C-alpha positions in Angstrom: 89.2 79.0 110.7 92.8 79.9 111.9 93.8 83.2 113.8 96.4 85.0 111.7 97.3 87.5 114.2 100.6 85.6 114.8 103.4 86.7 117.0 106.9 87.7 115.9 109.1 84.7 116.5 111.1 84.9 119.7 114.7 85.7 119.5 117.3 83.2 120.7 117.5 83.0 124.5 120.9 81.2 124.8 123.0 82.3 127.5 126.4 84.0 126.6 128.3 81.1 128.2 126.4 78.5 126.1 127.2 80.8 123.0 130.9 80.8 123.6 131.1 76.9 124.3 129.4 76.4 120.9 132.4 78.2 119.0 135.5 76.6 117.9 137.7 78.9 120.1 135.7 80.2 123.2 138.6 82.0 124.6 139.7 83.7 121.3 136.0 84.6 120.5 135.3 86.3 124.0 138.7 88.2 123.7 137.6 89.5 120.1 134.2 90.4 121.6 135.6 92.5 124.3 138.0 94.2 122.1 134.9 95.3 119.9 133.7 97.5 122.9 130.3 96.0 122.7 129.0 98.2 125.5 129.6 101.3 123.5 128.0 99.8 120.4 125.1 98.1 122.3 126.1 94.8 120.9 125.2 91.5 122.6 127.4 88.6 122.2 124.6 86.7 120.0 124.7 89.7 117.7 128.4 89.6 117.5 128.5 85.9 116.5 125.5 86.5 114.2 127.2 89.1 112.2 130.4 86.9 112.0 132.7 89.6 113.8 134.7 87.0 115.8 137.0 86.8 112.6 137.1 90.6 111.7 139.6 93.0 112.6 139.0 94.8 115.9 138.8 98.2 114.0 136.1 96.8 111.7 134.1 95.1 114.5 134.0 98.4 116.2 131.9 100.0 113.5 129.0 97.5 114.0 126.0 98.2 116.1 123.6 96.0 118.0 119.9 96.4 118.0 120.1 98.5 121.5 123.1 100.5 120.2 121.2 101.3 116.8 118.1 102.4 118.8 120.2 104.5 121.1 122.0 106.3 118.4 118.6 107.1 116.6 117.4 108.6 119.8 120.4 110.6 120.3 120.1 112.0 116.9 116.3 112.5 117.1 116.2 113.4 120.7 115.6 117.1 120.4 112.4 116.5 118.3 109.3 116.0 120.3 107.4 115.5 117.1 108.3 111.9 116.5 104.7 111.2 116.8 104.2 112.7 113.4 105.9 109.4 111.9 104.8 107.0 114.8 101.0 107.7 114.0 100.5 106.3 110.6 97.0 108.0 110.4 98.6 111.4 111.0 101.5 110.5 108.8 99.1 109.6 105.9 97.1 113.0 106.3 100.3 114.9 106.4 101.9 113.4 103.4 98.6 113.4 101.6 98.1 117.1 102.4 101.5 117.6 100.9 100.5 116.1 97.8 102.8 113.2 98.3 101.6 109.6 96.9 100.0 107.4 99.9 98.2 104.3 99.7 94.1 104.8 99.3 92.6 104.8 102.9 89.5 103.1 102.7 88.2 103.0 106.5 89.6 103.4 110.0 88.7 101.1 112.8 88.1 103.3 116.2 89.5 106.6 115.3 88.2 109.2 113.1 90.0 109.5 109.8 90.0 112.2 107.1 86.5 113.3 105.5 84.9 110.8 103.3 86.8 107.9 105.0 84.4 106.0 107.1 85.0 105.2 110.8 84.3 101.6 111.7 83.3 100.4 115.2 81.4 97.2 114.5 81.1 93.9 112.6 78.5 95.4 110.4 80.5 98.4 109.5 83.4 96.1 108.6 81.3 93.8 106.6 79.7 96.8 104.9 83.2 98.0 103.9 84.3 94.4 102.7 81.1 94.0 100.8 81.4 97.0 98.5 81.9 96.4 94.7 85.9 96.7 94.3 86.7 97.1 97.9 88.9 93.9 98.0 91.6 93.2 98.3 92.3 95.2 101.5 95.3 95.7 103.4 94.9 96.3 107.2 97.5 97.6 109.9 97.6 99.3 113.3 97.7 103.0 113.1 100.5 102.8 116.0 103.0 100.0 115.5 106.1 98.3 114.0 107.4 95.3 112.1 104.0 94.8 110.4 102.7 93.3 113.6 99.0 92.4 113.2 98.8 93.3 109.7 96.4 91.6 107.4 95.9 91.1 103.5 92.1 90.4 103.1 91.2 89.2 99.7 87.9 87.3 100.1 84.8 87.9 102.3 81.6 85.8 102.6 78.8 87.8 104.1 76.8 84.5 104.5 79.3 82.6 106.7 81.3 85.8 108.0 84.4 84.0 106.7 87.3 86.5 105.9 90.1 85.3 103.4 93.4 86.2 103.6 96.2 86.6 101.1 98.5 84.0 102.9 95.8 81.4 102.2 94.3 81.3 105.7 91.0 82.5 107.0 89.3 83.9 110.2 85.9 84.6 111.3 84.6 88.2 111.1 83.7 88.0 114.7 87.0 87.0 115.9 88.6 89.9 113.8 86.2 92.4 115.3 87.0 91.2 118.7 90.7 91.5 118.3 90.1 95.2 116.9 87.9 96.0 119.7 90.4 94.6 122.4 93.5 96.2 120.9 92.8 99.1 118.5 89.5 101.0 119.8 91.6 103.9 120.8 94.7 103.6 118.8 93.1 102.8 115.6 93.6 100.3 112.7 93.9 101.2 109.1 92.2 99.5 106.1 94.0 100.5 102.6 93.4 99.5 99.2 96.1 97.1 97.9 99.1 98.9 96.2 99.4 98.2 92.5 103.0 97.3 92.3 105.1 98.1 89.3 104.7 94.9 86.9 108.6 94.6 86.5 108.7 94.0 90.4 105.7 91.8 90.5 107.3 89.5 88.0 110.2 89.1 90.3 108.6 88.9 93.7 105.1 88.0 93.1 101.8 89.8 94.2 103.0 90.8 97.6 104.6 94.3 97.8 108.2 94.6 98.3 109.1 98.0 99.9 112.4 99.8 99.5 113.5 101.3 102.8 115.7 104.5 102.4 117.5 106.0 105.3 117.8 109.8 105.4 119.6 112.0 107.7 119.8 115.7 107.9 123.3 116.9 108.7 125.2 120.2 108.3 121.9 121.5 107.1 121.8 119.0 103.9 119.6 115.9 103.2 121.7 112.8 102.9 120.4 109.5 101.6 122.5 107.0 103.6 121.3 103.6 103.0 118.5 101.8 100.6 117.6 98.3 101.1 114.9 96.5 99.1 112.9 94.0 101.2 112.1 91.1 98.8 109.1 88.9 99.8 108.7 85.3 99.2 105.3 84.0 97.7 102.5 83.5 100.3 103.7 86.1 102.6 101.3 89.0 103.7 104.0 91.5 104.3 107.6 91.8 103.4 109.0 92.1 106.9 112.4 89.9 107.3 111.2 88.0 110.2 108.6 86.5 108.0 111.1 84.6 106.1 111.6 87.3 103.3 114.8 88.2 101.5 116.5 91.7 101.5 119.3 93.0 99.3 121.3 96.3 99.2 120.4 99.1 96.7 122.9 101.7 95.4 121.4 105.0 96.6 122.8 106.8 93.7 121.8 104.3 90.9 118.8 102.1 92.4 120.8 99.0 91.3 120.2 95.9 93.3 123.0 93.7 94.9 122.7 90.0 95.9 120.1 88.9 98.2 120.3 87.6 101.7 118.1 84.8 102.5 118.4 85.4 106.4 119.9 87.8 109.0 122.9 85.8 109.7 126.4 86.1 108.6 126.5 82.4 107.4 123.1 82.6 105.5 123.2 81.8 101.8 123.2 84.8 99.4 121.3 84.4 96.1 121.3 86.1 92.6 117.5 84.8 91.7 114.4 84.8 93.6 113.9 81.3 95.2 110.2 81.1 94.2 110.0 82.7 91.1 113.4 81.9 89.3 113.8 85.7 88.5 117.0 87.5 88.6 117.5 89.9 91.4 121.0 91.0 91.5 121.8 93.7 89.0 118.2 95.0 88.2 117.6 98.7 88.6 114.5 99.6 90.5 112.1 101.5 88.5 111.6 105.3 88.8 114.5 105.4 90.9 115.4 109.3 90.5 111.9 110.1 91.5 112.0 107.9 94.4 115.1 109.6 95.7 113.6 113.1 94.8 110.3 112.5 96.6 112.2 111.1 99.7 114.4 114.0 100.0 111.3 116.3 99.6 109.6 114.4 102.4 112.8 114.6 104.5 112.6 118.3 104.2 109.1 118.3 105.2 109.8 116.6 108.4 113.0 118.3 108.9 112.4 118.5 112.7 113.4 114.6 112.9 116.8 114.5 111.4 117.0 110.6 111.0 114.1 108.7 109.3 113.8 105.5 107.4 111.1 105.5 104.7 109.3 102.6 103.4 108.1 103.1 99.8 106.3 100.9 97.4 107.1 101.3 93.7 104.1 101.3 91.5 103.6 101.8 87.8 103.7 105.5 88.0 106.4 106.0 90.7 106.9 105.6 94.5 104.1 105.4 97.1 104.9 106.1 100.7 103.9 103.4 103.1 105.4 104.4 106.4 108.2 105.8 108.1 110.2 105.2 111.2 112.5 107.4 113.6 114.5 104.3 114.6 115.4 102.9 111.0 116.9 99.7 112.2 120.5 100.5 111.3 121.6 97.2 112.9 119.6 95.1 110.6 121.0 96.6 107.5 124.5 95.7 108.4 123.6 92.3 107.1 122.7 92.9 103.3 125.3 95.9 103.0 128.1 93.9 104.5 129.2 96.9 106.4 128.9 98.3 110.0 126.4 101.2 110.4 129.3 103.3 111.8 131.6 102.6 108.8 132.9 104.9 106.2 131.2 108.1 105.3 127.9 107.2 106.4 129.3 106.3 109.9 131.0 109.7 110.0 127.8 111.5 109.1 125.9 109.5 112.0 128.6 110.3 114.5 128.5 114.1 113.5 124.7 114.2 113.7 124.6 112.4 117.0 127.4 115.0 118.3 125.4 117.9 117.1 122.3 117.0 118.5 123.9 116.2 122.0 125.7 119.5 121.7 122.3 121.2 121.0 120.9 119.5 124.1 123.6 120.6 126.2 123.2 124.2 125.0 119.5 124.0 125.8 120.3 122.5 129.2 122.7 125.3 129.9 120.2 128.1 128.9 117.5 126.7 131.2 120.3 126.7 134.0 121.2 130.3 133.4 117.4 131.3 133.4 116.9 129.7 136.6 120.0 131.4 138.1 118.8 134.7 136.8 115.5 134.3 138.4 117.0 133.4 141.7 119.2 136.4 141.7 116.3 138.6 140.6 114.3 137.4 143.6 117.1 137.7 146.2 117.9 141.0 144.7 114.1 142.1 145.6 114.5 140.9 149.1 
């Protein structure tokens, strides 16, 4: 049996000098990179080349962010909020949205931690076997209560109580004891969620197959208003357990106003092929309108208002037959990643202006709070000196 807790593929480790040597014009490339102000944008040379920015005008290249720059910007915007755990903790996030009457996946069990009432807490192999053996329990989707990028997520569609074999949706299998050992070693305190599979809208299943392809919408509260900045559809390939791009899946930009899908990018590289059709199913991707789009946007806006203390959030939603289902959210919504399918820098145009203003407002607010604390300390010192 195989262990399906696979690591994320490592990023390229090539040194900058080697990357430059591999280009057609090393000195010209280095000059273009330095003119793009990479330090301010948190942009590595490898990212600069992957985005194909060496051939772009300097002004355009300066609107692109690297992974570090995108994370730094998100932190700057959300910095004043000490409530980021509301989103990072998927169990808490599930309870909060469920309490607000928003659609979330069916929670079947929680490993290690105590979940909502009527949801079993699982701490043993027998408890997990009981959960998987119940009529109608499978398929199940498992994921850490704390984590990103679908690390350690599992799709379970078969269980043999006699042999203890756990069948996975990617065609592999693992022993129940191995699964339990992993859960005990990593998730006894942080928790691991077991959810019922989401029933994806049949129009989308026809295009991408049975694996759910979520839509990432990025919202920003700026100037007292909720704005939907970006929308991306993560398009799974057949046989994958989740829709993350590092698993070899596709992605396409979505018009936030209409829900219309653009061309799909087959990898996160500037030179990666674009496609109008799904490579496995042959179904058309470009030009389709995602179902229930007005309701998707409406519920995302409602959720952003619910979590207004966190200005910048990336929401991952599945679209079922009856509308959207909230899967999870992120306070660092990978603005760098979405530059590839949108073919535009994160800081370009109106979206970039809003992000810059929001960052400035947050930093200004932080300075005001620092000044207020300093004033209070000085006032306390003067008061004590006056008494003496």
